[in-house]
N, C-alpha and C positions, 0 to 999 in steps of 0.2 A: 547553449543550446536552448532554443526559444521553446521546444516543450520537450518536457521528460516523462516516458511513462515505463514502470518498473515493473515489469512482468513475473509472473509465479511467486509471488509474494506468499511463503511461510509453508512453500516446500523444500525436502530436502533435510528439515534440522534433525541433526543427529543426537541433539543433546540439550541441553539449559541453557548450558552456557553458548553455543551457536545462537540458539532464539535471544539472549541477550544481547548480541554482538548482531546477528542481524537489525533489532528494534533500535540499535544505538546508531547503526550506519544509515538505518533510515533515516528518522529524527535528525539525525544531521544535513542529509541532502536535503530534507525538503524544507529546512531553518534558512538553510544560504541562500533557499531557490526563493524561498519566502520573503526572505530581506534581500535579494534583487527583483521581485515582482516577475518572477519565469513559473510558468501552470508546471505541477507536474500530477499525473494519474498513477493507477494502480493497477495491475490486474492479477484475478488471484480465483481461483474454486473454491474456497471459502467462500461460506455466506456470511451474513453482512454482521451477528453475532460472534463468531468464528475469529473473523478478521480482528473485530474491535477489542476482543480478548489475544489476541496474538499482538498485536501493532502497540494498545495501550489508547487510552485516552488523550495523551497528548498530542501523538501522531495523527490520529484523526482527526481531531478538534483541528489543526492545522490544515489536511486536508479539506476539511470543509469550511475555510477562510473566504472569504470572500464568493461563497455562491457555490465553492465546493461541493456534491453533491454524489449519493450512492445511485449508478445506474447499472442493476441486474437485467444480464440477458440469460435470457430463461428458454432459448430454444436446443436444440440436441447438437452434440459434441460433435464437432467434423470429425474427429479423431477416431470414432465409436464406429461411424460409417463403414 
């Protein structure tokens, strides 16, 4: 896949174990894609601090590799209209 977007990061965790499993899986996916020079994006409703805390510095550093950046969409939710 040329571009992978992972949606709903940090949603639905029911335990610390589930959070650790999610973090490990995302780390492995992003690491393999970086090795193959394939871009990866993430979508989340979490704020920047919360996503940094949830995914950890290794994953966030990998996402920022080669100019990756945080883009904040701050318009009203389509679902709440």
